[in-house]
C-alpha positions in Angstrom: -43.6 -7.3 34.9 -41.0 -6.8 32.0 -37.4 -7.8 32.9 -35.2 -4.7 33.4 -31.6 -4.6 32.1 -28.8 -2.2 32.9 -27.3 -0.1 30.1 -23.9 1.5 30.8 -22.9 4.5 28.6 -19.4 5.7 27.6 -19.5 8.5 30.2 -20.0 5.9 33.0 -23.6 6.8 33.5 -26.2 4.0 33.4 -29.9 3.6 33.0 -32.5 0.8 33.5 -34.5 -0.2 30.5 -36.9 -3.0 29.6 -35.3 -6.1 28.0 -35.9 -5.8 24.3 -35.3 -2.1 24.1 -33.3 -1.1 21.0 -30.3 1.2 20.9 -32.4 3.5 18.7 -34.9 3.9 21.5 -32.2 4.7 24.0 -30.8 7.3 21.5 -34.3 8.9 21.2 -34.6 9.0 25.0 -31.3 10.8 25.3 -32.4 13.5 22.7 -33.8 14.0 19.2 -30.4 15.1 17.9 -28.7 11.9 18.8 -31.7 9.9 17.6 -31.2 11.4 14.1 -27.4 11.1 14.2 -27.1 7.6 15.5 -26.2 5.0 12.8 -25.3 1.9 14.8 -24.4 0.7 18.2 -21.3 -0.8 19.8 -22.5 -3.5 22.2 -19.8 -4.7 24.6 -17.3 -3.8 21.9 -19.1 -5.4 19.0 -20.8 -3.2 16.3 -24.5 -4.1 15.8 -27.6 -2.7 14.2 -29.2 0.1 16.0 -32.6 -1.6 15.8 -31.4 -4.9 17.3 -33.0 -5.5 20.7 -30.9 -5.6 23.9 -31.6 -8.6 26.0 -28.9 -8.4 28.8 -26.9 -5.9 30.8 -24.8 -4.1 28.2 -22.1 -1.5 27.7 -23.5 0.7 24.9 -21.8 3.3 22.7 -23.8 4.9 19.9 -22.0 5.3 16.6 -22.5 8.5 14.6 -20.7 10.0 11.6 -18.1 11.4 14.0 -16.9 7.8 14.3 -15.8 8.0 10.7 -14.0 4.7 10.3 -16.9 2.6 11.6 -19.6 4.9 9.9 -17.9 4.6 6.5 -17.7 0.9 6.7 -21.3 0.6 7.6 -22.3 3.0 4.8 -20.2 1.3 2.2 -21.6 -2.1 3.1 -25.1 -0.7 2.7 -24.2 0.9 -0.7 -23.1 -2.5 -1.9 -26.5 -4.0 -0.9 -28.4 -1.2 -2.6 -26.3 -1.7 -5.7 -27.3 -5.4 -5.8 -30.9 -4.5 -5.3 -30.8 -1.9 -8.0 -29.3 -4.3 -10.5 -31.9 -7.0 -9.8 -34.7 -4.4 -10.0 -33.5 -3.2 -13.4 -32.7 -6.7 -14.8 -34.8 -9.4 -13.2 -33.0 -12.8 -13.3 -29.6 -11.3 -12.4 -27.8 -13.5 -9.9 -25.9 -12.0 -7.0 -22.9 -13.3 -5.1 -21.0 -11.1 -2.6 -20.5 -7.3 -2.1 -18.0 -6.2 0.5 -16.9 -2.7 1.5 -13.4 -1.7 0.4 -10.9 1.0 1.6 -12.6 3.7 -0.4 -15.9 2.2 -1.5 -17.6 -1.1 -2.3 -18.2 -3.6 -5.1 -20.7 -6.4 -5.9 -20.2 -9.4 -8.1 -23.2 -10.3 -10.2 -24.1 -12.5 -13.2 -26.3 -11.0 -15.9 -29.5 -12.7 -16.8 -29.4 -15.5 -19.4 -29.3 -14.1 -22.9 -27.9 -10.7 -21.8 -24.4 -9.4 -22.4 -22.3 -8.9 -19.2 -22.9 -5.5 -17.6 -20.7 -2.6 -18.9 -19.8 1.0 -18.2 -22.9 2.0 -20.2 -25.1 0.4 -17.6 -23.7 2.4 -14.7 -25.9 5.6 -15.0 -29.1 3.6 -14.9 -27.9 1.6 -11.9 -26.9 4.8 -10.1 -30.3 6.4 -10.7 -32.0 3.3 -9.4 -29.8 3.3 -6.3 -30.8 6.9 -5.6 -34.4 5.9 -5.9 -34.0 3.1 -3.3 -32.1 5.4 -1.0 -34.7 8.1 -1.2 -37.5 5.5 -0.5 -35.9 5.1 3.0 -36.6 1.4 3.1 -36.1 -0.2 6.5 -33.2 -2.7 6.7 -34.5 -5.5 8.8 -32.5 -8.5 10.2 -33.9 -12.0 10.3 -32.4 -15.4 11.4 -33.1 -18.3 9.1 -32.5 -22.0 9.3 -29.9 -23.4 6.9 -32.4 -25.6 5.1 -35.0 -22.8 4.7 -32.4 -20.4 3.3 -31.0 -22.9 0.8 -34.6 -23.6 -0.3 -35.2 -19.9 -0.7 -32.2 -19.4 -2.8 -32.9 -22.4 -5.0 -36.5 -21.3 -5.6 -35.2 -17.8 -6.6 -32.7 -19.3 -9.0 -29.7 -18.0 -7.0 -27.3 -20.8 -7.5 -24.3 -19.0 -6.1 -26.0 -18.0 -2.9 -27.5 -21.5 -2.5 -24.0 -23.1 -3.0 -22.5 -20.8 -0.4 -25.3 -21.3 2.2 -25.0 -25.1 1.7 -21.3 -24.9 2.8 -21.8 -22.9 6.0 -21.4 -25.0 9.2 -24.4 -26.9 10.5 -26.0 -25.2 13.5 -24.6 -21.8 12.7 -27.2 -19.0 12.8 -27.7 -17.7 9.3 -29.0 -14.1 9.0 -30.6 -12.2 6.1 -31.4 -8.5 5.8 -34.6 -7.3 4.1 -34.7 -4.0 2.3 -38.3 -3.1 2.8 -40.5 -6.2 2.2 -39.5 -7.0 -1.4 -35.7 -7.7 -1.5 -33.3 -9.6 0.8 -29.6 -10.7 0.9 -27.7 -13.2 3.0 -25.4 -11.2 5.4 -24.0 -11.2 8.9 -24.4 -7.4 9.1 -24.5 -5.0 10.7 -26.4 -2.5 8.7 -27.9 1.0 9.0 -31.5 1.3 10.1 -32.8 2.1 6.7 -31.6 3.0 3.2 -32.4 6.6 3.9 -29.5 6.9 6.3 -27.3 6.9 3.1 -26.7 10.1 1.3 -27.9 9.7 -2.3 -25.4 12.3 -3.5 -22.4 10.7 -1.7 -21.7 7.7 -4.0 -20.6 7.1 -7.5 -20.2 3.9 -9.6 -16.6 3.9 -11.0 -16.0 0.9 -13.2 -16.8 -2.7 -14.1 -14.4 -5.7 -14.4 -14.5 -9.4 -14.9 -14.3 -11.6 -11.8 -14.6 -15.4 -11.3 -16.9 -17.0 -8.8 -14.7 -17.5 -5.7 -11.7 -16.1 -7.6 -11.2 -19.4 -9.4 -10.8 -19.1 -13.2 -12.3 -22.5 -13.6 -15.7 -21.1 -12.4 -18.3 -18.9 -14.0 -17.2 -15.4 -15.0 -19.1 -12.7 -13.2 -19.2 -8.9 -13.5 -17.7 -6.9 -10.6 -19.3 -3.4 -10.3 -17.1 -1.0 -8.3 -18.3 2.1 -6.6 -17.0 4.7 -4.1 -19.2 5.6 -1.2 -19.0 8.3 1.5 -21.0 9.9 4.3 -21.7 13.1 2.4 -21.2 14.8 -0.9 -18.2 16.9 0.3 -16.3 13.7 1.1 -17.2 12.2 -2.3 -16.0 15.4 -4.1 -12.8 15.4 -2.2 -12.2 11.7 -3.0 -12.9 12.3 -6.7 -10.5 15.3 -6.7 -7.8 13.0 -5.1 -8.4 10.4 -7.9 -8.1 13.1 -10.5 -4.9 14.4 -9.0 -3.6 10.8 -8.6 -4.3 10.2 -12.4 -2.2 13.3 -13.2 0.6 12.0 -11.0 0.5 8.3 -12.2 4.1 7.2 -12.3 3.4 5.1 -15.4 2.2 8.1 -17.3 4.9 10.4 -16.1 7.5 7.7 -16.6 6.7 7.6 -20.2 6.6 11.4 -20.6 9.9 11.7 -18.9 11.4 8.7 -20.7 12.4 7.0 -17.4 11.4 3.3 -17.9 9.0 0.9 -19.6 7.5 -2.6 -19.0 6.7 -5.1 -21.6 5.3 -8.7 -21.9 8.7 -10.3 -22.7 9.8 -9.5 -19.1 6.4 -9.2 -17.4 6.8 -7.8 -13.9 10.4 -6.5 -14.4 11.5 -3.0 -15.4 13.5 -1.8 -18.3 15.2 1.3 -17.0 16.1 3.9 -19.6 19.2 6.2 -19.2 17.1 9.0 -17.6 15.4 6.7 -15.1 18.6 5.0 -14.1 20.1 8.4 -13.2 17.4 8.5 -10.4 18.3 5.0 -9.4 22.0 5.8 -9.2 21.4 9.0 -7.2 19.3 7.0 -4.7 21.9 4.3 -4.5 24.7 6.8 -3.9 22.5 8.6 -1.3 21.8 5.3 0.6 25.5 4.4 0.5 26.3 7.7 2.2 23.7 6.8 4.8 25.0 3.3 5.6 28.6 4.4 5.5 27.8 7.0 8.1 25.9 4.5 10.2 28.5 1.7 10.3 27.2 -0.8 7.8 29.4 -3.1 5.7 28.1 -3.7 2.1 28.0 -7.2 0.7 26.8 -9.0 -2.4 25.1 -12.5 -2.3 24.1 -15.1 -4.9 20.8 -14.9 -6.7 20.1 -18.7 -6.6 20.5 -21.0 -3.6 19.7 -24.6 -3.0 16.1 -25.3 -1.9 17.4 -27.1 1.2 18.6 -23.6 2.4 15.1 -22.2 1.9 13.6 -25.2 3.6 15.8 -24.8 6.6 15.1 -21.1 6.9 11.3 -21.8 6.8 10.6 -19.8 3.6 10.0 -23.0 1.6 7.1 -24.0 3.7 5.6 -20.5 4.2 6.5 -18.8 0.9 7.0 -21.5 -1.7 4.2 -20.5 -4.1 5.8 -17.0 -4.5 9.3 -18.3 -5.3 10.8 -19.0 -8.7 12.2 -22.5 -8.6 14.7 -24.1 -11.0 16.6 -27.4 -11.3 20.3 -27.1 -10.5 21.2 -29.0 -13.6 19.5 -29.4 -17.0 20.1 -32.6 -18.9 21.1 -32.6 -22.5 18.0 -33.4 -24.6 16.8 -34.2 -28.1 14.8 -31.6 -29.9 11.4 -33.0 -28.9 12.4 -34.3 -25.4 11.2 -32.5 -22.2 13.6 -29.8 -21.1 13.4 -30.6 -17.4 13.3 -34.1 -15.8 12.1 -34.9 -12.3 15.5 -36.1 -11.2 17.2 -32.7 -10.8 17.7 -31.1 -7.4 15.7 -28.0 -6.7 17.1 -24.5 -6.4 15.3 -21.2 -5.9 15.9 -17.6 -7.0 16.0 -15.6 -3.8 12.8 -13.8 -2.8 14.7 -12.1 0.1 18.3 -11.6 1.2 18.2 -12.6 4.9 19.3 -16.3 4.7 22.3 -15.4 2.6 23.3 -12.7 5.1 23.2 -15.4 7.9 25.6 -17.5 5.8 28.0 -14.6 5.6 27.7 -14.1 9.4 28.5 -17.8 9.9 31.9 -17.5 8.1 34.5 -17.6 10.8 33.9 -17.5 14.6 32.2 -14.3 15.8 32.8 -12.9 19.3 30.5 -10.7 21.4 33.0 -8.0 20.7 32.2 -8.2 17.0 28.6 -7.2 17.6 26.6 -5.4 16.5 27.5 -6.5 12.9 25.6 -4.5 10.3 25.4 -6.2 6.9 23.9 -4.2 4.0 23.1 -5.2 0.4 21.4 -3.6 -2.6 19.9 -7.0 -3.0 18.0 -8.0 -6.2 15.1 -10.3 -5.4 12.4 -12.2 -7.3 8.9 -13.0 -6.2 6.3 -14.7 -8.3 3.5 -12.2 -7.8 0.1 -12.9 -9.3 -0.3 -11.4 -12.8 -3.3 -9.3 -11.7 -1.4 -7.9 -8.7 1.4 -6.3 -10.8 1.2 -2.5 -11.0 3.9 -0.5 -12.7 6.8 0.1 -10.3 4.6 -0.4 -7.3 4.3 -4.2 -7.6 6.9 -6.1 -9.6 8.4 -9.5 -9.7 12.1 -8.4 -9.8 13.0 -5.7 -7.4 16.1 -4.4 -5.5 15.9 -3.8 -1.7 18.0 -1.4 0.3 18.3 -4.4 2.7 20.3 -4.8 5.8 20.6 -7.2 8.8 22.0 -6.2 12.1 23.3 -9.2 14.2 23.4 -8.1 17.8 23.2 -9.2 21.4 20.0 -8.9 23.4 21.3 -6.0 25.4 22.0 -4.1 22.1 18.6 -4.5 20.5 16.8 -1.4 21.8 19.7 0.9 21.0 20.2 -0.5 17.5 16.4 -0.1 16.8 16.5 3.5 18.2 19.4 4.4 15.9 17.5 3.0 13.0 14.4 5.1 13.9 16.5 8.2 13.8 18.2 7.3 10.5 14.8 6.6 8.9 13.6 9.9 10.2 16.5 11.8 8.6 16.0 9.9 5.3 12.2 10.5 5.0 12.7 14.2 6.0 15.3 14.6 3.2 12.6 13.4 0.7 9.9 15.7 2.1 7.7 13.0 3.6 5.7 13.0 6.8 5.1 9.5 8.3 3.5 7.5 11.0 5.1 4.6 12.9 3.2 1.3 13.6 4.1 -1.8 15.6 2.9 -5.0 13.9 2.3 -7.7 16.5 2.4 -11.5 16.4 0.1 -13.3 13.9 -1.8 -16.4 14.7 0.5 -18.6 12.6 4.1 -18.0 13.6 7.4 -19.6 14.5 9.0 -19.1 17.9 7.9 -19.2 21.5 5.4 -16.7 23.2 8.3 -15.7 25.5 10.5 -14.7 22.6 7.6 -12.8 21.0 7.0 -11.0 24.2 10.6 -9.9 24.4 10.8 -8.9 20.7 7.6 -6.8 20.8 8.6 -5.0 24.0 12.1 -4.3 22.6 10.7 -2.6 19.5 8.1 -0.7 21.6 10.8 0.6 24.0 13.1 1.7 21.1 10.3 3.8 19.6 9.7 5.3 23.1 13.4 6.1 23.4 13.4 7.7 20.0 10.5 9.9 21.1 8.1 8.6 18.4 5.6 6.6 20.4 3.1 9.4 20.4 0.3 11.1 18.4 2.7 13.3 16.4 4.1 10.2 14.8 0.8 8.4 14.4 1.9 5.7 16.8 -0.3 2.6 16.7 -0.1 -1.1 17.5 -1.5 -3.5 14.9 -2.5 -6.9 16.4 -1.8 -9.9 14.1 0.0 -7.9 11.4 3.6 -9.1 12.1 5.6 -11.5 10.0 5.6 -15.3 10.7 9.0 -15.0 12.3 9.1 -11.6 13.9 7.1 -8.5 15.0 8.0 -5.4 13.1 8.0 -1.6 13.1 6.5 -0.1 10.0 6.9 3.4 8.5 3.8 4.7 6.6 4.7 7.7 4.5 2.1 10.3 3.6 2.4 11.8 0.1 1.5 15.2 -1.3 -2.1 14.2 -1.9 -2.7 12.5 1.4 -2.2 8.8 0.4 -0.2 6.5 2.7 2.5 4.1 1.6 4.0 1.5 3.9 7.7 1.6 3.1 10.4 1.2 5.8 10.5 -1.7 8.3 12.6 -3.2 11.1 11.9 -6.7 12.5 13.4 -8.3 15.6 14.0 -11.9 14.7 15.0 -14.7 17.1 13.7 -17.5 14.8 16.0 -17.4 11.7 19.3 -17.4 13.7 18.0 -20.5 15.5 16.8 -22.3 12.3 20.1 -21.5 10.5 22.3 -22.2 13.5 24.0 -18.8 13.7 26.0 -18.2 16.9 28.7 -16.1 18.5 31.0 -16.7 21.5 29.7 -14.7 24.4 31.7 -13.2 27.3 31.1 -16.4 29.3 32.9 -18.4 26.6 29.7 -20.2 25.5 27.9 -20.1 22.1 24.9 -17.8 22.1 22.4 -17.0 19.4 22.5 -13.4 18.0 19.3 -11.5 17.4 18.8 -10.6 13.8 17.2 -7.2 13.0 15.9 -7.1 9.4 15.6 -3.5 8.2 15.0 -1.4 5.1 14.2 2.3 4.5 13.3 2.6 0.8 11.7 -0.9 0.9 12.5 -1.4 -2.8 14.1 1.0 -5.2 11.5 0.4 -7.8 8.5 1.2 -5.6 10.2 4.1 -3.8 11.0 5.7 -7.2 7.3 5.2 -8.2 6.2 6.9 -4.9 8.7 9.8 -5.4 7.4 10.4 -9.0 3.8 10.5 -7.8 4.6 12.5 -4.6 6.4 15.2 -6.6 4.2 14.9 -9.7 7.4 14.3 -11.7 9.0 17.6 -10.4 11.7 15.8 -8.5 14.2 17.7 -6.3 17.0 19.0 -8.4 19.6 16.6 -7.1 17.4 13.6 -8.3 16.3 15.1 -11.6 17.7 13.0 -14.5 18.4 16.2 -16.6 18.8 19.1 -14.3 18.9 21.8 -16.9 18.5 22.4 -20.7 20.2 25.3 -22.5 17.7 26.3 -25.3 18.6 28.7 -28.1 16.2 31.3 -29.5 18.3 31.6 -32.7 21.0 29.5 -34.3 23.4 32.4 -34.0 23.5 31.7 -30.3 24.5 28.1 -30.6 28.1 28.6 -29.7 27.2 30.5 -26.6 24.7 27.8 -25.6 27.4 25.2 -25.9 29.7 27.3 -23.8 27.0 27.6 -21.1 26.3 23.9 -21.2 30.0 23.1 -20.9 30.4 25.4 -17.9 27.4 23.7 -16.1 28.8 20.2 -16.9 32.2 21.2 -15.4 30.3 22.1 -12.2 28.6 18.7 -12.1 25.2 19.7 -13.4 23.4 17.2 -15.7 22.7 19.5 -18.7 21.7 19.2 -22.3 21.9 21.8 -25.1 18.8 22.1 -27.3 20.1 23.7 -30.6 17.3 22.6 -32.8 15.9 25.0 -35.3 12.5 25.2 -33.6 10.6 28.1 -32.0 11.6 28.7 -28.4 8.0 28.3 -27.2 7.9 24.9 -28.7 11.1 23.9 -27.0 9.9 25.3 -23.6 6.6 23.4 -23.8 8.3 20.1 -24.7 10.9 20.3 -21.9 8.2 21.3 -19.4 6.2 18.2 -20.3 9.4 16.2 -19.7 9.6 17.9 -16.3 13.0 19.5 -16.9 13.5 21.7 -13.8 15.5 24.5 -15.4 15.5 25.9 -18.9 18.2 28.4 -19.7 17.0 30.4 -22.7 19.8 32.2 -24.7 19.7 34.4 -27.7 22.1 36.9 -29.2 21.4 39.5 -26.5 22.2 37.0 -23.7 25.3 35.9 -25.7 26.6 39.5 -26.0 25.9 40.2 -22.3 27.0 36.9 -20.8 23.6 36.2 -19.3 20.8 33.6 -19.4 17.0 33.8 -19.0 16.2 31.1 -16.4 12.8 29.5 -16.5 12.2 27.1 -13.6 9.5 24.5 -13.7 6.3 25.6 -12.1 7.3 29.3 -12.0 5.5 31.9 -14.2 8.3 34.5 -14.1 11.8 34.0 -15.6 14.9 35.4 -14.1 17.6 37.2 -16.1 20.9 36.3 -14.5 24.6 36.4 -15.3 26.1 33.1 -16.2 28.0 33.1 -12.9 24.8 33.8 -11.0 22.9 31.0 -12.7 25.7 28.5 -12.2 25.9 29.4 -8.5 22.1 29.0 -8.1 22.0 25.6 -9.8 25.0 24.2 -7.9 23.4 25.2 -4.6 19.9 23.7 -5.5 21.4 20.5 -7.0 23.4 19.7 -3.8 22.4 16.2 -2.6 21.7 15.6 1.1 24.7 14.2 2.9 24.0 11.7 5.7 27.6 10.9 6.5 28.7 11.2 10.1 
């Protein structure tokens, strides 16, 4: 008699089935609709193939396309395997390496056959067509366990040196698995996979680009070709994604930054930004805005050194955890002959600060602090430097020199929840002022960390309680806890902004830190007359000015709120006879605090309007002789088809009201 096992379903019901029954068979028993829709199975919390037999009592949940996150990862993993199979079918002798899923698709690293040029964009249409052919063939994806020796031998006989090398380094005794696509192609993989290639939609993927990649990411190794694709569950999702990419390209802050003459980057200062006058207006407005916010919230602004002794960074823990990302210099450079080395090994080491927190502790330690002095809120527009990898740099979004709206709150344990609650409310007001919706996440302790479990328990619960008190620990605010995502010294709350085209950006954060005050020996005199450690709350709202400006440019597609616009209005003449009146209009607007320019060039008005529209000028005040005689302007606002004919007083009043900056004081 066949052994029976108990299968418990999500609704609490259970059924007895023969050992060796697959989740696919159970789905078929439940109904033909579920049998068709089921993609994989969650077995006691672990996702597995739907064709993998069940051997013991099991809690079973069937995954369908409604479980979008899991379904997409499975589909993208399969698209990557189909990609590799297609490339090898088209060009025998191609060597394959790895092909993971990504946030919006997949890629596979391959090496072209000997004597063939590396794969290029020209090859993508043929690869796509072959992939569709494999998908339509509905080839079963079958899992097999292999011995390590047999798998190495298989890869070596097939000339797959990369796969052979990787298999040889896997631990002895570990079960190695492969997946067959039909009976003629296989890849080494842990899985899981869909039941067959036909579970993929042949119209729901697109190959996007190729790039160079080194084997194992090491430039000393062979160069491979990385083929990127995007993959979805259906064509509708693919089309929506491609539309988002098209919209994102239009909004690219690097493109708009050039058109609006805001900033540039160049090799001589790679990873740092050259701010032009127009761009720096945005910076100054944000800086003024944030100063109003911190003044109203009881912060004291400071300025700290850019370079500090390496011993300070060693004591803080950053030297051990962050050294490879720090710019290090000797604290003295010896005089040298023309051909002598510039730096000797005898100089003491110093580092340009990658963050502001140790310097703020040093300010806190000046003089004796009493419990009555707490909470002490120290703020700095702090310029930091981090040695980011060359390939990771991306416009304003990832730079090596950046300025944070950084603050640290030194407080007693009984003040933590209230301080974090206040910060939640301040962040809410700021993000609302900029037109963002957001979600709040709690990033919990990582495996490698400083501090005791007891301290981590306290810190995590304090942050959690503050969000509850602020009324944000709910679905409306996308509340979620993220295991293992905290910093090495503290858990943190994260604010994830959603922009106008649905992308999310992690920006604001607050961290509850008991580690750094201990390591840097910060203390205050408590009510009992004894020395106690303060808790240090690290917090930022913009994150960095550079990145926040980049996000704003893309969110608004360059059409910034009027108070942030570098040039808020241009007075453009139709005829030169109206020049004097145009100057008068511009002077009136300047007197009211409007950033305005007068365009008196001898050009056609349509040319002027087009040029200023490309530059995202929010308001163009067109004036000719009729407007001059009547004391009026024709107002064209960016994005509006119709122009308004207003008196000068009406136009001034309108622009003053629209250009009013948010005021967070009080």
